[in-house]
C-alpha positions as CSV (number, residue, x, y, z in Angstrom):
1,M,-17.7,-35.0,-3.9
2,S,-14.8,-33.8,-2.0
3,L,-14.9,-34.1,2.1
4,K,-14.5,-30.1,1.6
5,E,-17.8,-29.9,-0.8
6,K,-19.9,-31.5,1.4
7,L,-19.5,-29.9,4.5
8,K,-20.4,-26.5,2.4
9,S,-23.6,-28.4,0.8
10,D,-24.8,-29.6,4.4
11,P,-25.1,-27.2,6.9
12,R,-25.7,-29.3,9.5
13,L,-22.7,-31.8,8.7
14,K,-20.6,-28.9,9.2
15,K,-21.8,-27.5,12.0
16,F,-21.2,-31.0,13.9
17,V,-17.6,-31.4,12.3
18,M,-16.7,-27.6,13.4
19,W,-17.8,-28.7,16.8
20,T,-15.9,-31.6,17.0
21,I,-12.7,-29.8,16.1
22,H,-13.3,-26.3,18.2
23,P,-16.0,-25.5,20.8
24,P,-18.5,-22.6,19.6
25,R,-17.7,-19.0,19.3
26,R,-14.0,-20.2,20.9
27,P,-11.7,-20.0,17.9
28,R,-9.0,-22.2,19.7
29,P,-9.0,-26.1,18.8
30,R,-9.5,-28.9,21.0
31,I,-6.7,-30.7,23.1
32,W,-7.0,-33.9,21.2
33,I,-6.6,-31.7,17.8
34,R,-3.9,-30.2,19.2
35,L,-2.4,-33.3,19.7
36,F,-3.4,-36.3,17.6
37,V,-5.0,-34.5,14.5
38,N,-2.4,-31.4,13.8
39,P,1.1,-33.4,13.9
40,F,-0.7,-35.2,10.6
41,F,-1.4,-32.0,8.8
42,H,1.0,-29.3,9.7
43,K,5.3,-29.2,9.0
44,K,7.6,-28.0,10.9
45,G,11.3,-28.0,9.0
46,K,14.8,-29.1,10.3
47,H,15.9,-27.6,13.1
48,S,13.1,-24.8,13.9
49,L,12.2,-24.0,17.5
50,I,8.6,-23.0,18.2
51,R,8.4,-21.8,22.0
52,R,5.1,-23.7,22.5
53,R,4.8,-23.6,26.1
54,N,4.3,-19.7,26.6
55,S,2.8,-19.0,23.1
56,R,-0.5,-19.6,22.0
57,L,-0.9,-21.8,18.6
58,D,-4.9,-21.4,17.5
59,V,-3.9,-23.6,14.6
60,F,-6.8,-25.7,12.9
61,P,-6.1,-28.9,10.5
62,Y,-8.0,-27.6,7.8
63,N,-5.5,-25.1,6.5
64,K,-1.6,-25.3,6.3
65,F,1.0,-24.1,9.4
66,N,4.2,-25.2,7.7
67,V,7.3,-23.6,9.8
68,G,10.7,-23.8,7.4
69,N,14.1,-25.0,8.3
70,D,16.4,-23.1,11.0
71,S,13.4,-20.7,11.7
72,V,12.5,-19.5,15.3
73,V,8.9,-18.8,16.6
74,E,9.2,-16.5,19.9
75,S,7.4,-17.2,23.1
76,F,4.0,-15.0,23.7
77,T,3.4,-15.6,20.4
78,T,-0.1,-16.0,19.1
79,I,-0.9,-18.0,15.4
80,N,-3.8,-18.2,14.0
81,N,-4.5,-20.3,10.6
82,G,-8.7,-20.4,11.1
83,V,-9.3,-18.7,8.2
84,G,-6.5,-18.9,5.9
85,D,-2.9,-20.7,5.6
86,V,-0.1,-19.3,8.0
87,L,3.2,-20.2,6.3
88,I,6.8,-19.3,7.4
89,G,9.6,-20.0,5.1
90,N,13.6,-21.3,5.9
91,R,15.6,-19.2,8.4
92,C,12.6,-17.5,9.6
93,R,12.6,-15.1,12.6
94,V,8.9,-14.3,14.5
95,G,9.6,-12.0,17.4
96,I,8.2,-11.8,20.9
97,G,4.5,-11.1,21.2
98,T,3.9,-11.2,17.6
99,V,0.6,-12.5,16.5
100,I,-0.1,-13.7,13.3
101,I,-3.3,-14.3,12.0
102,G,-3.6,-16.1,8.5
103,P,-3.4,-15.7,5.4
104,V,0.1,-15.0,5.8
105,T,2.9,-16.0,4.3
106,M,6.5,-15.2,5.7
107,K,8.9,-16.2,2.6
108,D,12.8,-17.6,3.5
109,G,15.2,-14.9,5.9
110,S,12.3,-12.6,6.5
111,G,11.5,-11.6,10.4
112,T,9.7,-9.9,12.8
113,G,10.2,-8.0,15.5
114,Q,8.9,-8.0,19.1
115,H,5.0,-7.3,19.3
116,V,4.3,-7.3,15.5
117,F,0.7,-7.5,14.3
118,L,-0.1,-8.8,10.9
119,G,-4.0,-9.5,10.0
120,G,-4.5,-11.5,6.5
121,F,-8.3,-10.5,7.3
122,N,-10.3,-7.8,8.4
123,H,-14.3,-8.4,9.5
124,G,-17.1,-7.4,7.1
125,Y,-19.2,-4.3,8.2
126,K,-20.9,-3.6,4.9
127,D,-24.4,-4.1,7.0
128,G,-24.7,-1.6,9.4
129,T,-27.8,-3.1,11.0
130,V,-25.8,-6.1,11.7
131,N,-22.6,-7.0,14.3
132,S,-19.6,-7.4,12.1
133,S,-18.6,-10.5,14.2
134,V,-21.3,-12.2,11.8
135,Q,-21.0,-10.4,8.9
136,E,-18.7,-12.1,5.6
137,L,-14.7,-12.0,6.0
138,D,-12.9,-9.8,4.0
139,I,-10.0,-12.0,3.4
140,K,-6.9,-10.7,1.5
141,G,-4.0,-12.4,2.8
142,I,-0.2,-10.9,3.8
143,I,3.0,-11.8,1.7
144,I,6.2,-11.0,3.3
145,E,8.8,-11.2,0.5
146,E,12.4,-12.8,1.1
147,D,14.9,-10.9,3.8
148,A,12.5,-8.2,4.8
149,H,12.1,-7.1,8.0
150,I,9.5,-5.5,10.2
151,G,10.4,-3.9,13.0
152,A,8.9,-4.0,16.9
153,N,5.7,-2.8,17.4
154,S,4.8,-2.4,14.0
155,V,0.9,-3.5,12.5
156,V,0.5,-4.9,8.9
157,V,-3.1,-5.1,7.8
158,A,-4.6,-7.2,5.1
159,G,-3.9,-6.9,1.6
160,V,-0.5,-6.2,1.6
161,T,2.8,-7.2,0.2
162,I,6.1,-6.5,1.7
163,G,8.9,-6.6,-1.0
164,K,12.4,-8.2,-0.9
165,R,14.7,-7.1,1.2
166,C,12.7,-4.2,3.1
167,Q,13.1,-2.7,6.1
168,I,10.1,-1.4,8.4
169,G,10.8,1.0,11.0
170,A,9.4,0.1,14.4
171,G,6.0,1.4,15.4
172,S,4.9,2.0,11.5
173,V,1.3,0.4,10.5
174,V,1.4,-0.5,7.0
175,T,-1.3,0.0,5.1
176,K,-0.1,-0.2,1.4
177,S,2.3,-2.6,-0.7
178,I,6.4,-1.3,-0.1
179,P,8.3,-2.1,-3.0
180,A,11.0,-4.4,-2.8
181,W,14.4,-2.8,-1.3
182,S,13.2,0.1,0.6
183,V,13.0,1.6,4.0
184,A,9.3,2.6,5.2
185,V,8.4,4.1,8.5
186,G,5.6,5.4,9.9
187,N,1.8,5.9,10.4
188,P,0.6,5.3,7.3
189,C,3.9,3.5,6.3
190,R,6.0,5.6,3.5
191,V,8.9,4.7,1.7
192,I,12.0,7.2,2.6
193,K,14.7,5.2,1.2
194,Q,15.4,2.6,-1.3
195,F,18.6,0.8,-2.5
196,N,20.2,1.6,-5.6
197,H,22.4,-1.4,-7.1
198,E,24.5,0.5,-9.7
199,T,25.7,2.6,-6.6
200,Q,25.4,0.0,-3.5
201,T,24.0,2.7,-1.1
202,W,20.5,3.0,0.2
203,E,19.2,6.4,-1.1
204,R,16.8,8.7,0.3
205,V,13.6,8.7,-2.0
């Protein structure tokens, strides 16, 4: 039986292990986890820069937090992989003040502007008699494909895939997946242009 299976089958053991990782109801790893455990589980590529001093990296060893080569995670960002992996590819840029709550995948060359929110899950609320904070999470994830860029102050909700080479306008709220090679803007976000590979121009939809 694997360690994960043992934890699932023994609630008391799971509760104790989680207590050693972070204080109850405080989704931030203890300092010894950050300093001595996470470096063995998380990966940072060559020439990548994570501005840790002014950022909040609430990352845990039981899920992945990987940053590829030549990527930059700017100051005042918040990254949390407590629910699912946060995977940032090569040559990516995470803009100042961005919040990433996994599961989120940013593929090579993708990036965000300033103060973008990427949330890979929603709190459940099916039972109207119980606080949503204790209900089962609705985990769907977010995928940002290669070379896609999300403009400043945008929100991307769980379950969305933003296609390759897309441009999402500033202040957009992306509630549905956006096809590759598109320009999309607004709340809710909608496609206004697509790239024509024959004419090599962006054409209005």
